[in-house]
Each structure stands twice: as structure tokens, then as C-alpha cells.
MDAnalysis code that builds the backbone (N, CA, C; Angstrom):
import MDAnalysis as mda
import numpy as np

u = mda.Universe.empty(213, n_residues=71, atom_resindex=np.repeat(np.arange(71), 3), trajectory=True)
u.add_TopologyAttr("name", ["N", "CA", "C"] * 71)
u.add_TopologyAttr("resid", np.arange(1, 72))
u.add_TopologyAttr("resname", ["MET", "ILE", "PHE", "HIS", "ASN", "PRO", "ALA", "GLY", "ALA", "PRO", "GLU", "LEU", "ALA", "CYS", "GLU", "GLN", "CYS", "GLY", "CYS", "ARG", "TRP", "PHE", "ASP", "ARG", "ILE", "HIS", "ASP", "THR", "CYS", "TYR", "GLU", "CYS", "GLY", "ALA", "LYS", "VAL", "SER", "ALA", "GLU", "SER", "ILE", "ALA", "GLU", "PHE", "ASN", "GLN", "ALA", "VAL", "GLU", "ARG", "PHE", "ARG", "ALA", "ARG", "GLU", "THR", "LEU", "ARG", "ALA", "ASP", "LYS", "PRO", "GLU", "ALA", "SER", "PRO", "ASN", "SER", "SER", "VAL", "ARG"])
u.atoms.positions = np.array([
    [93.611, 104.152, 86.945],
    [93.519, 104.971, 88.114],
    [94.813, 104.786, 88.897],
    [95.395, 105.885, 89.367],
    [96.638, 105.812, 90.115],
    [96.398, 106.323, 91.534],
    [96.831, 105.517, 92.492],
    [96.825, 105.904, 93.895],
    [98.272, 106.066, 94.327],
    [98.484, 106.718, 95.447],
    [99.830, 106.831, 96.006],
    [99.825, 106.190, 97.387],
    [100.759, 105.283, 97.604],
    [100.827, 104.604, 98.893],
    [101.380, 105.565, 99.947],
    [101.410, 105.181, 101.217],
    [101.878, 106.091, 102.263],
    [103.300, 106.622, 102.054],
    [104.138, 105.886, 101.354],
    [105.494, 106.349, 101.066],
    [105.527, 107.297, 99.873],
    [104.394, 107.480, 99.199],
    [104.325, 108.378, 98.053],
    [104.514, 107.710, 96.712],
    [104.783, 106.415, 96.706],
    [104.979, 105.698, 95.443],
    [103.634, 105.459, 94.766],
    [103.601, 105.576, 93.448],
    [102.341, 105.345, 92.729],
    [101.982, 103.865, 92.678],
    [100.679, 103.607, 92.691],
    [100.149, 102.248, 92.534],
    [99.014, 102.314, 91.521],
    [99.034, 101.396, 90.584],
    [97.993, 101.331, 89.568],
    [96.804, 100.554, 90.107],
    [95.611, 101.081, 89.900],
    [94.387, 100.404, 90.327],
    [93.457, 100.255, 89.127],
    [92.621, 99.246, 89.177],
    [91.673, 98.961, 88.107],
    [90.670, 100.108, 87.957],
    [90.427, 100.505, 86.735],
    [89.446, 101.562, 86.458],
    [88.018, 101.097, 86.756],
    [87.787, 99.787, 86.695],
    [86.434, 99.254, 86.883],
    [86.081, 99.032, 88.350],
    [86.988, 98.393, 89.098],
    [86.635, 97.994, 90.471],
    [87.552, 98.568, 91.547],
    [88.665, 99.190, 91.155],
    [89.579, 99.783, 92.123],
    [90.608, 98.819, 92.693],
    [90.557, 97.549, 92.283],
    [91.507, 96.540, 92.753],
    [92.921, 96.937, 92.330],
    [93.894, 96.598, 93.153],
    [95.287, 96.921, 92.843],
    [96.103, 95.687, 92.483],
    [95.425, 94.569, 92.199],
    [96.108, 93.330, 91.846],
    [95.864, 93.011, 90.375],
    [96.960, 92.854, 89.630],
    [96.856, 92.629, 88.195],
    [97.635, 91.403, 87.766],
    [97.118, 90.754, 86.746],
    [97.850, 89.718, 86.038],
    [98.679, 90.472, 85.004],
    [99.957, 90.619, 85.273],
    [100.812, 91.435, 84.401],
    [101.149, 90.737, 83.090],
    [100.945, 89.435, 83.017],
    [101.172, 88.711, 81.763],
    [100.054, 89.039, 80.778],
    [98.818, 89.078, 81.281],
    [97.663, 89.334, 80.417],
    [97.110, 90.755, 80.540],
    [97.716, 91.579, 81.427],
    [97.252, 92.953, 81.672],
    [95.764, 93.005, 81.992],
    [95.357, 92.157, 82.941],
    [93.969, 92.160, 83.389],
    [93.919, 92.212, 84.911],
    [92.802, 92.710, 85.417],
    [92.563, 92.796, 86.849],
    [92.228, 91.410, 87.385],
    [92.824, 91.018, 88.496],
    [92.504, 89.725, 89.107],
    [91.093, 89.699, 89.663],
    [90.594, 90.828, 90.135],
    [89.282, 90.878, 90.782],
    [88.142, 90.765, 89.771],
    [88.153, 91.631, 88.752],
    [87.008, 91.662, 87.830],
    [87.338, 91.231, 86.406],
    [88.624, 91.056, 86.097],
    [89.025, 90.603, 84.771],
    [89.104, 91.696, 83.718],
    [88.896, 92.965, 84.112],
    [88.952, 94.063, 83.146],
    [90.363, 94.216, 82.596],
    [90.432, 94.542, 81.320],
    [91.712, 94.768, 80.653],
    [92.264, 96.121, 81.080],
    [93.555, 96.178, 81.370],
    [94.224, 97.430, 81.708],
    [94.598, 98.096, 80.391],
    [94.162, 99.328, 80.215],
    [94.405, 100.018, 78.940],
    [95.868, 100.434, 78.804],
    [96.299, 100.571, 77.568],
    [97.653, 101.037, 77.287],
    [97.852, 102.442, 77.846],
    [96.796, 103.251, 77.839],
    [96.874, 104.612, 78.380],
    [97.127, 104.576, 79.887],
    [96.456, 103.673, 80.600],
    [96.661, 103.546, 82.046],
    [98.079, 103.100, 82.353],
    [98.581, 102.163, 81.581],
    [99.945, 101.684, 81.783],
    [100.942, 102.811, 81.523],
    [100.738, 103.576, 80.471],
    [101.630, 104.693, 80.160],
    [101.570, 105.754, 81.262],
    [100.382, 106.067, 81.734],
    [100.217, 107.048, 82.818],
    [100.936, 106.563, 84.083],
    [100.797, 105.288, 84.399],
    [101.464, 104.720, 85.565],
    [102.984, 104.790, 85.404],
    [103.496, 104.440, 84.228],
    [104.942, 104.493, 83.993],
    [105.474, 105.907, 84.155],
    [104.727, 106.910, 83.712],
    [105.131, 108.300, 83.895],
    [105.142, 108.676, 85.376],
    [104.151, 108.228, 86.118],
    [104.084, 108.507, 87.554],
    [105.270, 107.868, 88.277],
    [105.656, 106.667, 87.863],
    [106.805, 105.995, 88.467],
    [108.079, 106.782, 88.179],
    [108.238, 107.247, 86.958],
    [109.424, 108.029, 86.608],
    [109.487, 109.333, 87.413],
    [108.349, 110.008, 87.587],
    [108.328, 111.228, 88.405],
    [108.701, 110.910, 89.852],
    [108.177, 109.807, 90.381],
    [108.499, 109.400, 91.747],
    [109.997, 109.108, 91.875],
    [110.551, 108.366, 90.938],
    [111.992, 108.049, 90.975],
    [112.836, 109.318, 90.926],
    [112.445, 110.261, 90.077],
    [113.196, 111.513, 89.975],
    [113.145, 112.276, 91.295],
    [111.970, 112.334, 91.919],
    [111.824, 113.004, 93.218],
    [112.678, 112.342, 94.283],
    [112.653, 111.016, 94.312],
    [113.430, 110.278, 95.311],
    [114.924, 110.445, 95.080],
    [115.348, 110.515, 93.821],
    [116.761, 110.727, 93.513],
    [117.195, 112.097, 93.997],
    [116.374, 113.111, 93.745],
    [116.700, 114.454, 94.226],
    [116.771, 114.484, 95.742],
    [115.838, 113.826, 96.389],
    [115.820, 113.784, 97.847],
    [117.077, 113.108, 98.384],
    [117.518, 112.048, 97.744],
    [118.704, 111.319, 98.191],
    [119.976, 112.123, 97.963],
    [119.963, 112.996, 96.943],
    [121.146, 113.795, 96.626],
    [121.312, 115.002, 97.544],
    [120.252, 115.425, 98.208],
    [120.341, 116.599, 99.076],
    [121.040, 116.234, 100.370],
    [122.053, 117.027, 100.736],
    [122.709, 116.753, 102.024],
    [121.758, 117.144, 103.154],
    [121.659, 116.290, 104.133],
    [120.804, 116.571, 105.272],
    [121.530, 117.509, 106.222],
    [120.834, 118.568, 106.631],
    [121.416, 119.482, 107.610],
    [121.390, 118.796, 108.958],
    [122.491, 118.863, 109.649],
    [122.494, 118.241, 110.970],
    [121.711, 119.120, 111.923],
    [121.059, 118.540, 112.912],
    [120.244, 119.316, 113.836],
    [121.060, 120.326, 114.624],
    [122.351, 120.121, 114.740],
    [123.208, 121.034, 115.511],
    [124.119, 121.846, 114.619],
    [123.783, 122.014, 113.352],
    [124.699, 122.684, 112.418],
    [124.911, 124.152, 112.769],
    [123.962, 124.796, 113.437],
    [124.142, 126.199, 113.793],
    [124.716, 126.378, 115.182],
    [124.857, 125.300, 115.919],
    [125.384, 125.362, 117.279],
    [126.852, 124.936, 117.253],
    [127.709, 125.728, 117.870],
    [129.134, 125.384, 117.904],
    [129.600, 125.261, 119.309],
])
């Protein structure tokens, strides 16, 4: 399960209990011990890549100054 934090970044959550804390060495949830599936990890990695691409595009756009039309 993927949630998005207030900044828009994806966060992986346990499919069983919704916990967002994982033992990344064993790929298990700290709360209930459920195994994180390879599909969930792949889905999360794709979401991270989409987020990074969006943030890169946002950083590349020049910001219009609030007074750009006023001379």
C-alpha cells in the first residue's frame, strides 16, 4: 500500500496493518511482522521514480517573478 506524505513523496505501508515502519534487512513490518511482497516493493520504487521525475521538472522550471509584468 502506498501513501503520499504532505510533501507528495510516496511512503510504503504494510498491506496487513497499515504500519509505515519496516525492517528493510528482512523486508518485514515492525508492527505485525508481515512480509513485504516483491510486488509492493516494485510498486513503491516506481512511485519514487515518478516523484523524482516530477520534482526534477519542477526544479527545472524558471519561477516567474511576481512583478514580471510590471515595469
